[in-house]
C-alpha positions as CSV (number, residue, x, y, z in Angstrom):
1,X,35.8,4.1,15.9
2,X,34.1,6.7,18.3
3,X,30.4,7.1,18.5
4,X,30.6,10.3,16.3
5,X,32.6,8.5,13.6
6,X,30.1,5.5,13.7
7,X,27.2,7.9,13.3
8,X,28.8,9.6,10.3
9,X,29.6,6.3,8.7
10,X,26.1,5.1,9.2
11,X,24.6,8.3,7.7
12,X,26.9,8.1,4.7
13,X,25.8,4.5,4.1
14,X,22.1,5.4,4.4
15,X,22.6,8.3,2.0
16,X,24.2,5.9,-0.5
17,X,21.0,4.2,-1.3
18,X,22.2,1.6,-3.8
19,X,24.9,0.4,-1.3
20,X,22.3,0.2,1.5
21,X,20.0,-1.8,-0.8
22,X,22.8,-4.2,-1.6
23,X,23.4,-4.8,2.1
24,X,19.6,-5.4,2.6
25,X,19.6,-7.8,-0.3
26,X,22.5,-9.8,1.2
27,X,20.8,-10.0,4.6
28,X,17.5,-11.2,3.1
29,X,19.2,-13.8,0.8
30,X,21.4,-15.2,3.7
31,X,18.4,-15.4,6.0
32,X,16.2,-17.2,3.5
33,X,19.0,-19.6,2.5
34,X,19.7,-20.6,6.1
35,X,16.1,-20.6,7.2
36,X,15.1,-23.1,4.5
37,X,18.3,-25.1,4.5
38,X,19.1,-24.1,0.9
39,X,22.6,-24.1,-0.6
40,X,22.3,-20.9,-2.6
41,X,19.9,-17.9,-2.7
42,X,19.9,-15.2,-5.4
43,X,18.2,-12.3,-7.0
44,X,17.9,-12.2,-10.7
45,X,16.8,-9.4,-13.0
46,X,15.2,-9.6,-16.5
47,X,16.4,-7.7,-19.6
48,X,14.4,-7.8,-22.8
49,X,16.4,-10.8,-24.0
50,X,18.1,-12.3,-21.0
51,X,18.1,-13.2,-17.3
52,X,21.0,-11.8,-15.3
53,X,22.1,-12.5,-11.7
54,X,21.9,-9.4,-9.5
55,X,23.3,-11.0,-6.3
56,X,24.2,-14.6,-5.3
57,X,24.7,-15.8,-1.7
58,X,26.1,-19.2,-0.9
59,X,28.4,-20.8,1.7
60,X,30.1,-22.7,-1.1
61,X,31.9,-20.3,-3.5
62,X,32.4,-23.1,-6.0
63,X,28.7,-23.9,-6.2
64,X,27.9,-20.1,-6.5
65,X,30.3,-20.0,-9.5
66,X,28.5,-22.9,-11.1
67,X,25.2,-21.1,-10.6
68,X,26.6,-17.8,-12.1
69,X,27.8,-19.8,-15.2
70,X,24.1,-20.4,-16.0
71,X,23.6,-16.7,-16.8
72,X,24.5,-17.5,-20.4
73,X,21.4,-19.8,-20.7
74,X,18.8,-18.6,-23.2
75,X,15.9,-16.8,-21.4
76,X,13.3,-19.4,-22.1
77,X,15.6,-22.1,-20.8
78,X,15.8,-20.5,-17.3
79,X,13.9,-21.4,-14.2
80,X,13.3,-17.7,-13.5
81,X,11.6,-17.0,-16.8
82,X,9.4,-20.1,-16.7
83,X,8.2,-19.4,-13.1
84,X,7.6,-15.7,-13.9
85,X,5.3,-16.5,-16.8
86,X,3.5,-19.3,-14.9
87,X,4.9,-22.2,-16.9
88,X,6.6,-23.7,-13.8
89,X,5.5,-23.7,-10.1
90,X,6.9,-21.3,-7.5
91,X,7.6,-24.2,-5.2
92,X,9.3,-27.4,-6.3
93,X,10.2,-29.8,-3.4
94,X,12.2,-31.8,-6.0
95,X,12.8,-30.1,-9.4
96,X,13.9,-33.4,-10.9
97,X,10.4,-34.7,-10.7
98,X,8.8,-31.5,-12.2
99,X,8.0,-31.9,-15.9
100,X,8.0,-28.1,-16.5
101,X,11.8,-27.9,-15.9
102,X,12.9,-31.4,-17.0
103,X,14.4,-30.1,-20.3
104,X,16.5,-27.4,-18.5
105,X,20.1,-28.6,-18.5
106,X,20.9,-27.3,-15.0
107,X,18.2,-29.5,-13.5
108,X,20.6,-32.4,-13.9
109,X,24.0,-30.7,-14.3
110,X,24.0,-28.7,-11.0
111,X,21.7,-30.6,-10.0
112,X,18.6,-28.8,-8.7
113,X,16.7,-30.4,-5.9
114,X,14.4,-28.2,-3.8
115,X,13.7,-24.9,-5.5
116,X,11.6,-21.9,-4.4
117,X,11.2,-18.7,-6.4
118,X,8.8,-15.7,-6.6
119,X,8.7,-12.6,-8.8
120,X,9.8,-9.2,-7.7
121,X,7.1,-7.0,-9.1
122,X,7.4,-3.2,-9.3
123,X,4.4,-0.8,-8.8
124,X,4.1,-0.3,-12.6
125,X,3.4,-4.1,-12.8
126,X,6.7,-4.8,-14.5
127,X,8.5,-7.9,-13.2
128,X,12.0,-6.8,-12.2
129,X,13.3,-10.3,-11.7
130,X,13.0,-13.2,-9.2
131,X,13.9,-13.9,-5.6
132,X,15.1,-17.6,-5.6
133,X,16.7,-20.2,-3.4
134,X,17.5,-23.8,-4.1
135,X,19.6,-26.8,-3.0
136,X,21.0,-29.9,-4.7
137,X,18.9,-32.1,-2.4
138,X,15.1,-32.4,-2.4
139,X,13.1,-31.1,0.6
140,X,9.6,-32.5,1.0
141,X,8.8,-30.3,4.0
142,X,8.6,-27.1,1.9
143,X,5.0,-25.8,1.8
144,X,2.8,-22.9,0.6
145,X,3.5,-20.9,3.7
146,X,7.2,-20.8,2.7
147,X,6.1,-19.2,-0.7
148,X,4.2,-16.6,1.3
149,X,7.3,-15.7,3.2
150,X,9.4,-15.4,0.0
151,X,6.6,-13.2,-1.5
152,X,6.7,-10.9,1.5
153,X,10.4,-10.5,1.2
154,X,10.1,-9.9,-2.6
155,X,7.5,-7.2,-2.0
156,X,9.7,-5.4,0.6
157,X,12.7,-5.6,-1.9
158,X,10.6,-4.3,-4.8
159,X,9.9,-1.0,-3.0
160,X,13.6,-0.3,-2.4
161,X,14.6,-1.5,-5.9
162,X,12.0,0.9,-7.4
163,X,13.2,3.8,-5.3
164,X,16.8,3.3,-6.6
165,X,15.5,3.0,-10.2
166,X,13.5,6.2,-9.8
167,X,16.5,8.0,-8.2
168,X,18.6,7.0,-11.3
169,X,16.1,8.6,-13.6
170,X,15.8,12.3,-14.1
171,X,12.9,13.3,-11.9
172,X,11.2,15.0,-14.9
173,X,11.4,11.8,-16.9
174,X,9.9,9.7,-14.2
175,X,7.2,12.3,-13.6
176,X,6.4,12.4,-17.3
177,X,6.1,8.6,-17.4
178,X,3.9,8.6,-14.3
179,X,1.7,11.4,-15.8
180,X,1.4,9.3,-19.0
181,X,0.4,6.3,-17.0
182,X,-2.3,8.3,-15.2
183,X,-3.6,9.8,-18.4
184,X,-4.0,6.3,-20.0
185,X,-5.4,4.6,-16.9
186,X,-9.0,4.4,-15.8
187,X,-9.7,3.3,-12.2
188,X,-12.6,2.0,-10.4
189,X,-14.3,3.1,-7.1
190,X,-15.6,1.0,-4.3
191,X,-17.9,2.4,-1.6
192,X,-17.9,1.4,2.1
193,X,-21.0,2.4,4.0
194,X,-20.9,4.5,7.1
195,X,-24.0,3.6,9.1
196,X,-25.8,4.6,12.2
197,X,-25.7,2.3,15.3
198,X,-27.8,0.5,16.2
199,X,-29.9,-0.1,13.1
200,X,-27.2,0.3,10.5
201,X,-28.9,2.9,8.4
202,X,-26.5,4.3,5.8
203,X,-25.7,8.0,6.3
204,X,-22.7,8.1,4.0
205,X,-20.0,6.3,2.1
206,X,-16.3,6.4,2.0
207,X,-14.9,6.4,-1.6
208,X,-12.1,3.8,-2.1
209,X,-10.0,4.0,-5.2
210,X,-9.0,0.8,-7.0
211,X,-6.4,0.8,-9.8
212,X,-5.8,-1.9,-12.5
213,X,-3.8,-4.8,-10.8
214,X,-0.9,-4.4,-13.3
215,X,-0.1,-1.0,-11.9
216,X,0.4,-2.3,-8.3
217,X,-1.4,-1.8,-5.1
218,X,-3.1,1.5,-4.1
219,X,-0.3,2.0,-1.5
220,X,2.4,1.4,-4.1
221,X,0.9,3.9,-6.5
222,X,0.5,6.6,-3.9
223,X,4.1,6.0,-2.7
224,X,5.3,6.5,-6.2
225,X,3.2,9.7,-6.5
226,X,4.7,11.0,-3.2
227,X,8.3,10.2,-4.5
228,X,7.6,12.3,-7.6
229,X,5.7,15.1,-5.8
230,X,2.6,14.2,-7.8
231,X,0.1,13.3,-5.1
232,X,-2.0,16.4,-5.9
233,X,-2.1,15.4,-9.6
234,X,-3.3,11.9,-8.7
235,X,-5.8,13.1,-6.2
236,X,-7.2,15.7,-8.5
237,X,-7.8,13.1,-11.1
238,X,-9.6,11.0,-8.5
239,X,-11.7,14.0,-7.5
240,X,-12.7,14.8,-11.1
241,X,-13.6,11.1,-11.8
242,X,-15.6,10.9,-8.5
243,X,-18.1,13.4,-9.9
244,X,-19.9,10.5,-11.7
245,X,-20.4,8.9,-8.3
246,X,-21.9,12.0,-6.8
247,X,-24.2,12.3,-9.7
248,X,-25.9,9.1,-8.7
249,X,-25.7,9.6,-4.9
250,X,-29.0,10.1,-3.1
251,X,-29.3,13.6,-1.5
252,X,-29.9,12.0,1.9
253,X,-26.3,10.6,2.2
254,X,-22.8,12.0,1.8
255,X,-19.6,10.9,0.2
256,X,-16.2,11.1,2.0
257,X,-13.1,11.3,-0.2
258,X,-9.5,11.2,1.1
259,X,-7.2,14.1,0.3
260,X,-3.6,15.0,1.4
261,X,-2.8,18.3,3.0
262,X,-1.3,19.6,-0.2
263,X,-4.4,18.8,-2.2
264,X,-6.6,20.5,0.4
265,X,-4.4,23.6,0.1
266,X,-4.2,23.7,-3.7
267,X,-6.8,21.7,-5.5
268,X,-9.6,23.8,-7.1
269,X,-12.4,21.9,-5.5
270,X,-14.9,24.7,-6.1
271,X,-14.3,24.3,-9.8
272,X,-14.3,20.5,-9.8
273,X,-17.5,20.0,-7.9
274,X,-20.7,22.0,-8.8
275,X,-22.5,23.7,-6.0
276,X,-25.3,21.1,-5.9
277,X,-22.7,18.4,-5.1
278,X,-20.9,20.1,-2.3
279,X,-23.4,19.6,0.6
280,X,-23.0,15.8,0.0
281,X,-19.2,15.9,-0.1
282,X,-16.8,15.5,2.8
283,X,-13.1,16.3,2.3
284,X,-11.3,13.8,4.5
285,X,-7.8,14.9,5.5
286,X,-5.2,12.1,5.6
287,X,-2.2,11.7,8.0
288,X,0.5,11.5,5.4
289,X,1.6,15.1,5.3
290,X,2.1,17.7,8.0
291,X,0.7,21.3,7.8
292,X,3.6,23.8,7.5
293,X,1.6,27.0,7.9
294,X,-1.5,26.5,10.1
295,X,-2.7,30.1,9.7
296,X,-2.8,29.6,5.9
297,X,-4.3,26.2,6.2
298,X,-7.1,27.4,8.5
299,X,-7.9,30.2,6.0
300,X,-8.2,27.6,3.2
301,X,-10.5,25.4,5.4
302,X,-12.7,28.4,6.1
303,X,-12.9,29.2,2.4
304,X,-13.9,25.6,1.6
305,X,-16.6,25.6,4.2
306,X,-17.8,28.8,2.7
307,X,-18.2,27.0,-0.6
308,X,-20.3,24.4,1.1
309,X,-17.8,21.6,1.8
310,X,-17.6,19.7,5.0
311,X,-14.3,18.6,6.6
312,X,-13.3,15.3,8.2
313,X,-10.1,14.2,9.9
314,X,-9.0,10.6,9.2
315,X,-7.3,8.3,11.7
316,X,-7.9,10.4,14.8
317,X,-5.4,9.3,17.5
318,X,-3.0,7.5,15.1
319,X,-0.5,10.4,15.3
320,X,0.3,13.9,16.5
321,X,-0.9,15.5,13.3
322,X,-4.4,14.1,13.4
323,X,-4.9,15.3,17.0
324,X,-3.6,18.7,16.1
325,X,-6.0,18.8,13.1
326,X,-8.9,18.0,15.5
327,X,-8.0,20.9,17.9
328,X,-7.2,23.5,15.2
329,X,-9.8,22.7,12.6
330,X,-12.8,21.5,14.7
331,X,-13.8,19.2,11.8
332,X,-17.4,18.4,11.2
333,X,-16.5,14.7,11.3
334,X,-13.8,12.9,13.4
335,X,-12.9,9.4,12.3
336,X,-11.4,7.4,15.2
337,X,-8.5,5.2,14.1
338,X,-9.0,1.5,14.0
339,X,-6.3,1.0,16.6
340,X,-8.6,2.6,19.2
341,X,-11.6,0.5,18.1
342,X,-10.1,-3.0,17.9
343,X,-10.9,-4.8,21.2
344,X,-12.5,-1.7,22.7
345,X,-14.9,-3.9,24.6
346,X,-12.0,-5.3,26.6
347,X,-10.0,-2.0,27.0
348,X,-11.0,0.7,29.6
349,X,-8.2,2.9,28.2
350,X,-9.6,2.8,24.7
351,X,-13.1,3.4,26.1
352,X,-11.9,6.5,27.9
353,X,-10.2,7.8,24.7
354,X,-13.3,7.3,22.5
355,X,-15.6,8.8,25.2
356,X,-13.3,11.9,25.4
357,X,-13.3,12.4,21.6
358,X,-17.1,12.0,21.4
359,X,-17.6,14.5,24.1
360,X,-15.2,17.0,22.5
361,X,-16.9,16.7,19.1
362,X,-20.3,17.1,20.8
363,X,-19.1,20.3,22.4
364,X,-19.1,22.1,19.0
365,X,-21.6,19.9,17.0
366,X,-19.2,17.5,15.4
367,X,-19.8,13.8,14.6
368,X,-17.6,10.8,15.5
369,X,-17.2,7.8,13.2
370,X,-15.6,4.6,14.6
371,X,-13.4,3.1,11.8
372,X,-12.7,-0.6,11.4
373,X,-15.5,-2.2,13.5
374,X,-15.0,-5.9,13.1
375,X,-17.0,-7.6,15.8
376,X,-20.5,-7.4,17.4
377,X,-18.9,-6.8,20.8
378,X,-17.0,-3.8,19.5
379,X,-20.2,-2.4,18.0
380,X,-22.2,-2.9,21.2
381,X,-19.5,-1.2,23.3
382,X,-19.3,1.8,20.9
383,X,-23.1,2.2,21.1
384,X,-22.8,2.2,24.9
385,X,-20.2,4.9,24.7
386,X,-22.4,7.0,22.5
387,X,-20.4,6.6,19.3
388,X,-23.4,6.1,17.0
389,X,-21.7,6.1,13.6
390,X,-19.4,3.4,12.3
391,X,-17.8,1.6,9.3
392,X,-16.0,-1.7,9.0
393,X,-16.3,-5.2,7.7
394,X,-18.7,-6.2,10.5
395,X,-21.0,-3.3,9.5
396,X,-20.6,-3.7,5.7
397,X,-17.9,-4.6,3.2
398,X,-16.9,-2.3,0.4
399,X,-18.6,-2.9,-2.9
400,X,-18.2,-1.5,-6.4
401,X,-20.0,1.8,-6.7
402,X,-22.1,0.7,-9.6
403,X,-23.5,-2.1,-7.5
404,X,-24.4,0.2,-4.6
405,X,-25.9,3.2,-6.4
406,X,-28.8,2.8,-8.8
407,X,-28.4,4.2,-12.3
408,X,-29.7,7.7,-13.0
C-alpha cells in the first residue's frame, strides 16, 4: 500500500469511531493481560438484568470460550456485579481464599486464581461495566498500585465508550437528557484565594465549580457539554448560581469566573449580574475555544467593559490562543500558566518569560497573577521578578465558599 492509500485507510478507520474503539479495547486488554501475567482479560457491560461480555482477550481460545460460557450466570452470581457494588474487593491475589466469591461456581470450575477488576464509570455516574483480568493461578505479588493502573485504563476507556454512546443517540435526545440533568442538579462552589506577595493579603478569589460525584468529574461534565454544544447553557447556569457568592463578597475583593469564548460572546451577563456586582466580577476567558471573528469579539469585550466588567485571560503561555488574547484584548488581568511557574526558581528561561509578561502588562496598567505556586522558593522568585499576585496550594487551598465568606 502506498503512503496515500495508508493515509486514506487510517482516516477511514478513525472516522469509524466504534471500530477504532474496539481496536483500542483490544490493545489495552492485551497489554494488561501480559503485563500482569494473566490468562484472560475482558470488558463486560451491564444491562438491567444481566452481565454481558463486550470483548475477551486470551492466548488460549479454549479458556476464552470457557469464560464466555459464564455469560449465562445470574447477575448476582457474577464477579463483575459483586465488585461493582462493593461486595467483593477489586484485587484478589487468590479468589479461592476470598469469602465474598466462594459461592460463585466459576471460582472452582474455571478455576479463578488471581483476579483484578475495576468499574468503567461514565460521566453520568452510571457504571457501564467492568475492566477485568484473571488467571487460574494465584499471584501474591499483585498490589494496590496495580488497581490504580487498571483504574486509569478504565477512565480512559470510559470517555471513548461514552462518546460512541452519545454518537448513537440523536443529538437532540442526548441534549435533552443533559438539560434535564442540569435542571435537576445543584452544584457547589469552592473559592481559591488570589493574594498579594509577600504578605498574602487576599485581593480576590477564583470560583471553582464542583458537581455531585455521581455526575462525574468537572472535566467529564464539561467534555460532555462540549460534545453536545451546551457549554454556554452550563456556564450560564454557573453564572446565575454564582450571584449568591457575589452577594456575600466583601467589596474590597473580586471574584474571577471562567467562561468559554462562546459564553463571552453570547451570555447576557449584564442581565445576570446587577450593576453593583460588576465591579467585583472578573470574566476569565479559558483556552478551550478559538475566536473566529476577532473584530466582533473585541466589540463584545468593549461592551462588557462598558457595563463595568473586567477581563482576564487564563493560562497565559499555554497555547497560541492565550497569547493572541493578551495582545488583542489587553486584559486587566493576565494569569500565567502553571507550566511557567513550576520550578521557576531554577529556570532562567521561565524567569525571562514571566518578566516579559509582567512588563507588558505594566505598560498598559494590567495585573499579572502567577497560577499554581506550590513552593516557597517559587514564591520568593516571583516576588523578585515583580509578580506580586499569586494563587496555588502553597498560598492557600480551595475551600467551600460558605466557609470562606461570612453570612449576610
